[in-house]
C-alpha positions in Angstrom: -89.4 87.1 65.4 -88.3 90.8 65.4 -87.3 90.5 69.0 -85.4 87.3 68.2 -83.5 88.9 65.3 -82.6 91.9 67.5 -81.3 89.6 70.2 -79.4 87.6 67.7 -77.8 90.7 66.2 -76.7 91.9 69.6 -75.3 88.4 70.4 -73.3 88.3 67.2 -71.9 91.8 67.9 -70.8 90.7 71.3 -69.3 87.4 69.9 -67.5 89.4 67.2 -66.0 91.7 69.9 -65.0 88.8 72.1 -63.4 86.7 69.4 -61.6 89.3 67.4 -62.2 91.0 64.1 -60.7 94.5 63.7 -60.8 97.3 66.4 -60.8 100.8 64.9 -59.5 103.5 67.2 -59.5 107.3 66.4 -56.4 109.0 67.7 -56.3 112.8 68.3 -52.7 113.5 67.4 -50.4 112.4 64.6 -47.9 109.5 65.1 -44.6 110.8 63.8 -42.2 107.8 64.2 -42.2 104.1 64.9 -38.6 104.2 66.3 -39.1 103.6 70.1 -35.9 105.4 70.9 -36.2 108.5 68.7 -39.0 111.0 69.4 -40.5 111.0 73.0 -44.0 112.1 72.0 -47.1 110.7 73.6 -48.7 109.5 70.4 -45.5 107.6 69.4 -45.1 106.1 72.9 -48.8 105.0 72.8 -48.2 103.0 69.7 -44.9 101.7 71.1 -46.6 100.1 74.1 -48.5 97.9 71.6 -45.5 96.5 69.8 -42.8 96.7 72.5 -42.5 96.3 76.3 -40.4 97.9 79.0 -38.8 96.5 82.1 -41.4 98.2 84.3 -45.0 98.9 83.5 -47.6 101.1 85.2 -51.2 100.3 86.0 -54.3 102.4 85.3 -53.4 104.6 88.3 -49.8 105.2 87.2 -48.4 102.9 89.9 -45.2 101.0 88.9 -45.7 97.3 88.4 -43.6 94.5 86.9 -43.2 94.3 83.1 -40.4 92.4 81.4 -38.7 92.6 84.8 -40.5 90.5 87.4 -38.5 92.2 90.2 -35.9 94.8 90.9 -33.8 95.8 93.9 -31.1 98.1 95.0 -28.0 95.9 95.5 -26.1 98.8 97.0 -26.1 102.6 96.8 -25.2 102.7 93.1 -26.4 99.3 91.7 -29.8 98.2 90.7 -30.5 94.5 89.8 -33.4 93.6 87.5 -34.6 90.0 87.1 -36.2 89.3 83.7 -39.3 87.4 83.0 -38.4 84.0 81.6 -39.8 82.5 78.4 -40.7 85.9 76.8 -40.3 85.8 73.0 -40.0 88.5 70.4 -42.3 88.5 67.4 -39.7 86.6 65.4 -39.6 83.8 67.9 -36.3 84.7 69.5 -36.2 84.6 73.3 -35.7 87.9 75.3 -32.4 88.0 77.2 -30.4 90.5 79.3 -28.3 91.1 76.1 -31.4 92.6 74.4 -32.1 94.8 77.4 -28.5 96.1 77.6 -28.5 96.7 73.8 -31.7 98.7 74.1 -30.4 100.9 76.9 -27.2 101.6 74.8 -29.3 102.3 71.7 -31.1 105.2 73.4 -27.7 106.9 73.6 -26.8 106.2 70.0 -29.8 107.3 68.0 -29.1 110.7 66.4 -31.2 113.4 68.1 -32.9 110.7 70.1 -35.0 112.0 73.0 -34.8 109.0 75.3 -31.2 109.3 76.5 -32.5 111.4 79.4 -33.7 108.1 80.9 -30.4 106.2 80.6 -27.7 108.8 80.8 -27.0 108.1 84.5 -26.2 104.4 83.8 -22.4 104.1 83.7 -22.0 100.3 83.6 -24.0 97.2 82.8 -23.4 93.6 84.0 -25.3 90.4 83.2 -24.7 87.6 85.8 -26.9 85.4 83.6 -29.3 85.6 80.7 -32.2 86.7 82.9 -30.4 89.2 85.2 -29.1 92.6 84.6 -27.2 94.9 87.0 -27.1 98.6 86.2 -24.6 100.9 87.9 -24.9 104.6 88.3 -22.1 107.0 89.3 -24.0 108.3 92.3 -27.0 107.0 94.3 -30.1 107.2 92.0 -33.5 106.1 93.3 -35.4 106.8 90.0 -33.9 104.1 87.7 -36.9 101.7 87.9 -39.2 104.7 87.0 -36.9 105.9 84.2 -36.7 102.5 82.6 -40.5 102.5 82.2 -39.7 104.9 79.3 -37.2 102.6 77.6 -38.7 100.1 75.2 -36.8 96.9 74.8 -36.0 96.0 71.2 -34.4 92.9 69.7 -30.7 93.2 69.3 -30.8 90.8 66.4 -33.5 92.9 64.5 -32.4 96.4 65.6 -28.6 96.3 65.4 -27.7 99.1 63.0 -31.3 100.1 62.4 -32.3 103.7 61.7 -35.7 105.3 62.4 -36.8 104.7 58.8 -36.2 100.9 59.4 -38.8 101.0 62.1 -41.2 103.0 60.0 -41.0 100.4 57.2 -41.4 97.6 59.7 -38.0 96.0 59.1 -36.9 96.6 62.7 -40.3 96.6 64.4 -39.8 93.4 66.3 -40.9 93.6 69.9 -42.4 91.5 72.7 -45.6 93.5 72.9 -49.2 92.3 72.5 -49.3 93.2 68.8 -47.2 92.7 65.8 -46.5 95.5 63.4 -48.3 95.5 60.0 -48.2 99.0 58.5 -47.5 102.7 59.2 -48.9 105.4 56.9 -47.8 108.8 58.3 -50.8 111.1 58.9 -53.3 108.3 58.2 -53.0 105.1 60.3 -51.0 102.4 62.1 -52.1 98.8 61.6 -51.2 96.0 64.0 -52.0 92.3 64.4 -52.4 90.2 67.5 -49.4 88.5 69.0 -50.8 85.1 69.9 -47.9 84.3 72.2 -47.8 87.5 74.2 -46.6 86.8 77.7 -49.4 88.8 79.2 -52.2 86.9 77.4 -53.5 87.3 73.8 -55.5 90.4 73.0 -59.2 89.8 72.1 -58.6 91.6 68.8 -57.2 90.0 65.6 -56.2 93.4 64.2 -56.2 97.0 65.3 -56.2 100.1 63.1 -55.2 103.3 64.8 -56.5 106.0 62.6 -55.2 109.6 62.8 -58.1 111.9 63.1 -56.8 115.2 64.6 -60.0 117.3 64.3 -62.6 116.8 67.1 -65.7 116.9 64.8 -64.3 114.4 62.4 -63.3 112.0 65.2 -66.8 112.2 66.8 -68.5 111.9 63.4 -66.5 108.7 62.8 -67.7 107.2 66.1 -71.3 108.2 65.4 -71.3 106.8 61.9 -69.8 103.5 63.0 -66.5 104.1 61.1 -64.7 104.1 64.4 -65.2 101.9 67.4 -63.5 104.0 70.0 -62.1 107.6 70.2 -59.9 109.4 72.6 -59.9 113.1 73.8 -63.6 113.6 73.5 -64.4 117.3 73.3 -66.0 118.4 76.5 -68.9 120.2 74.6 -69.9 116.8 73.2 -70.0 114.8 76.5 -73.7 115.4 77.0 -74.6 114.3 73.5 -72.5 111.1 73.9 -74.2 110.3 77.2 -77.6 110.7 75.7 -76.9 108.3 72.8 -77.9 104.8 73.7 -75.4 103.3 71.2 -72.4 104.8 73.0 -70.5 104.5 76.2 -67.9 106.8 77.8 -65.1 106.5 80.4 -63.4 109.3 82.3 -60.4 109.7 84.7 -58.4 112.5 86.2 -55.3 112.6 84.1 -51.7 113.1 85.3 -51.4 115.7 82.6 -51.1 119.3 83.7 -51.7 122.2 81.3 -49.4 125.2 81.9 -47.6 128.1 80.3 -43.9 128.4 79.8 -42.6 132.0 80.0 -39.4 133.0 78.1 -36.6 133.9 80.5 -33.7 133.4 78.1 -33.7 136.9 76.5 -32.3 139.6 78.7 -35.1 142.1 77.9 -37.8 139.6 78.5 -40.4 141.0 80.9 -40.9 137.5 82.3 -37.5 137.6 84.0 -39.3 139.8 86.6 -41.1 137.7 89.2 -43.8 140.4 89.6 -44.7 140.1 85.9 -44.9 136.3 86.1 -47.1 136.6 89.2 -49.2 139.2 87.6 -50.0 137.0 84.6 -50.9 134.1 86.9 -53.3 136.4 88.8 -54.9 137.5 85.5 -56.1 134.0 84.5 -59.4 132.8 85.9 -58.7 129.0 86.2 -62.1 128.3 87.7 -63.9 129.8 84.7 -61.8 127.8 82.3 -62.5 124.6 84.2 -66.2 125.2 84.6 -67.2 126.9 81.4 -64.7 126.1 78.7 -63.9 122.5 80.0 -67.5 121.8 81.1 -66.2 120.6 84.5 -63.7 118.2 82.9 -60.7 119.9 84.5 -59.3 120.8 88.0 -57.6 124.2 88.6 -53.9 123.5 89.1 -51.3 124.8 91.6 -48.7 122.0 91.0 -47.0 120.5 88.0 -48.6 117.1 88.8 -52.2 116.2 89.7 -53.3 115.5 93.3 -52.9 111.6 93.2 -49.3 111.8 91.9 -46.2 111.3 94.1 -44.7 114.6 95.1 -47.9 116.7 94.8 -47.7 119.6 97.4 -51.2 119.9 98.9 -50.5 123.2 100.7 -50.1 124.9 97.3 -53.4 126.4 96.2 -54.5 127.5 92.7 -53.8 131.2 92.2 -56.9 133.3 92.9 -58.3 135.3 90.0 -57.3 138.9 90.8 -57.1 141.2 87.8 -56.7 144.3 90.0 -53.8 142.8 91.8 -52.3 141.8 88.4 -52.5 145.4 87.3 -50.7 146.7 90.4 -47.9 144.2 90.0 -47.4 145.1 86.4 -47.2 148.8 87.3 -44.7 148.0 90.0 -42.6 146.2 87.5 -42.6 149.1 85.1 -45.5 148.1 82.8 -48.4 150.3 83.8 -49.8 150.0 80.3 -49.0 146.4 79.9 -47.2 145.1 76.8 -47.7 143.1 73.6 -46.7 139.4 73.2 -47.5 136.3 71.3 -49.3 133.5 73.1 -48.5 130.2 71.4 -50.4 126.9 71.7 -51.1 123.7 69.8 -54.4 123.3 68.1 -54.7 119.5 68.0 -53.0 118.0 71.1 -54.8 118.8 74.4 -58.5 119.0 75.2 -59.8 122.4 73.9 -56.2 123.7 73.6 -56.8 126.5 71.1 -60.0 127.6 72.9 -58.1 127.7 76.2 -55.4 129.9 74.5 -58.0 132.3 73.2 -59.7 132.5 76.6 -56.4 133.2 78.4 -55.6 135.9 75.9 -58.9 137.6 76.6 -58.3 137.5 80.3 -54.8 138.9 79.9 -56.2 141.7 77.8 -58.2 142.9 80.8 -55.0 143.7 82.6 -53.3 145.4 79.6 -51.4 142.4 78.1 -52.1 142.4 74.4 -51.7 138.7 73.5 -51.9 137.6 69.9 -52.7 133.8 69.8 -50.6 131.6 67.5 -52.1 128.1 67.3 -50.1 125.4 65.5 -50.3 121.6 64.7 -48.5 119.7 67.4 -45.7 118.3 65.2 -44.8 121.9 64.1 -45.4 123.3 67.6 -43.0 121.0 69.5 -40.1 121.6 67.2 -40.5 125.4 67.5 -40.8 125.1 71.3 -37.7 123.0 71.6 -35.8 125.6 69.5 -36.8 128.4 72.0 -38.9 130.2 69.5 -41.8 131.0 71.9 -42.3 133.8 74.4 -45.4 132.5 76.2 -46.3 128.9 75.3 -48.8 126.3 76.4 -47.6 122.8 77.2 -49.1 119.7 78.8 -47.1 117.2 80.8 -47.7 114.0 82.7 -45.3 112.2 85.1 -45.1 109.5 87.7 -43.9 112.1 90.3 -43.4 115.8 91.0 -39.6 115.6 91.0 -39.5 113.9 87.6 -41.9 116.6 86.2 -39.7 119.4 87.6 -36.6 117.7 86.1 -38.0 117.8 82.6 -39.7 121.2 82.7 -38.0 123.7 85.0 -34.6 122.3 86.0 -31.6 124.2 84.6 -30.9 122.6 81.2 -28.1 120.1 81.5 -28.0 117.1 79.1 -25.3 115.4 81.1 -27.8 115.0 84.0 -30.9 114.7 81.9 -32.1 118.1 83.3 -34.4 120.5 81.5 -35.2 118.4 78.4 -38.5 120.4 78.0 -37.5 123.6 79.7 -38.5 125.8 76.9 -38.3 129.0 78.9 -34.7 128.8 80.1 -35.8 129.1 83.7 -33.0 128.4 86.2 -33.2 128.1 90.0 -30.2 126.5 91.8 -32.3 125.7 94.8 -34.7 123.6 92.7 -31.8 121.9 91.0 -30.1 121.0 94.3 -33.4 119.6 95.8 -34.0 117.5 92.7 -30.5 115.9 93.0 -31.1 115.3 96.7 -34.5 113.6 95.9 -33.1 111.4 93.2 -30.3 110.2 95.5 -32.9 109.2 98.2 -34.1 105.6 98.1 -36.6 106.0 101.0 -40.0 106.9 99.5 -41.3 109.0 102.4 -38.2 111.2 102.6 -37.9 111.5 98.8 -41.5 112.7 98.6 -40.8 115.3 101.3 -37.9 116.6 99.2 -39.9 116.5 96.0 -42.7 118.6 97.6 -40.1 121.1 98.8 -38.8 121.4 95.2 -42.3 121.8 93.9 -43.0 124.6 96.4 -39.7 126.4 95.5 -40.5 126.3 91.7 -44.2 127.2 92.0 -43.7 130.1 94.4 -41.1 131.4 92.0 -43.6 131.1 89.1 -41.2 129.0 87.1 -44.3 128.2 85.0 -48.0 129.2 85.2 -50.1 126.1 85.9 -53.6 126.1 84.5 -55.4 122.9 85.2 -55.3 119.1 85.3 -57.2 117.4 82.5 -60.0 115.0 83.1 -59.6 112.7 80.1 -62.5 111.1 78.3 -62.9 108.2 75.9 -66.0 107.3 74.0 -66.9 104.0 72.4 -69.7 102.1 70.7 -71.5 99.5 72.9 -70.8 96.8 74.0 -67.2 97.9 74.2 -65.7 99.1 77.5 -62.3 100.7 78.4 -60.6 101.1 81.8 -59.6 104.7 81.7 -55.9 105.5 82.5 -54.2 108.3 84.5 -51.5 108.4 81.9 -54.0 109.0 79.1 -52.8 106.1 76.9 -55.3 104.3 74.7 -54.4 100.6 74.8 -56.2 98.4 72.3 -55.4 95.3 74.4 -57.4 96.8 77.3 -60.6 97.3 75.2 -63.1 94.6 76.1 -66.7 93.7 75.2 -69.0 93.9 78.3 
């Protein structure tokens, strides 16, 4: 009888998972806005993918696949044509048309302080031959448009016309075509969603989903262990062995596209980081292998590029900087800093895996070559605004991208809003050679030639120490059995991809 009851309980659990109920997910970082065209922050975008869709999607390996567009092609050197999926309906029952897509593209340019215009600024004209076709024109040849439009969520023109960010936060304008309908957003606490029964990609197995904001690692893990949460993201590396030993739990891992690196201030004329020898010295002073093996418990790969090895444009001939504290001291002396100098090392404390611990470890390593680094660790919502305002001298950031040239465009290209360059170039770094190579790559439709140019740009930036790369994250999710999750290179946590085994 006891065996029968145990089997029955397990069966009921599986049936509950298969047929719905609520899925409770613990998120590691705060969600700051529901407006899909306002703040380009990963936690916001993660929620956006549940309520909205884009013309192009990416699979678990970050490869571009059809989304709301079933196909796209370059009609000529400056025109892309996208064919829309027919029969897709918004949550209010209205059918998706090219008019909604054109409106969404235009809205990215109109939202005050919106951070998505970088993906649409090159579009100079829009044409709709019919309700299911859209032609987008650029002033010059631009091969990246299908990739850029993966970052542009499509909203309902009827629901979002005149809408402000607060209208999305309240739910008034939260009408998308995604796998879930919006229910409630409580800043700093949770986002609640309900299944879209008519989703074009097939209905989710979950009736409702609650994304709970749990920024501290111990609290997130405690929620999973107690049964208060069903799945958590960004599992602390120190807890991996404990999770693997627990028969109630399952884990999933994947090498992320996210690279952790340091920006170095080069705006101020007296900044020591304007000297290549200093930038190189600080790179030599950091023991990447020790961070990956000891602090990250093997859940990281020492980095030499701004994108991880599987990503388009990765330059395999670049190797991680060898740990060489004596070489670092010699370079500092040559640059006029034989006794080093003092600085503030800034980092978030609730965004990347072991972010604050990594900052403390790096500061200790720098101290061995004479750099007296005071660590300033801040919550991510405060941290990002300060970084964008140029308030950091030496700052940690993490970035993921489809390709090396897109990562370089955002992080090290000379800031130029008209071209979408340098949106996250916190350091003020500028290299005309890198800029020219990026423009050349973006104008090249042939994938093989474009990758050659992207790699050349990566080499130019990395050999100039535009930033100091640390490592590529290996991302981990943990969940209660019998749940399973297909881990993603882009690190997103998609409720509609959570299944019962």
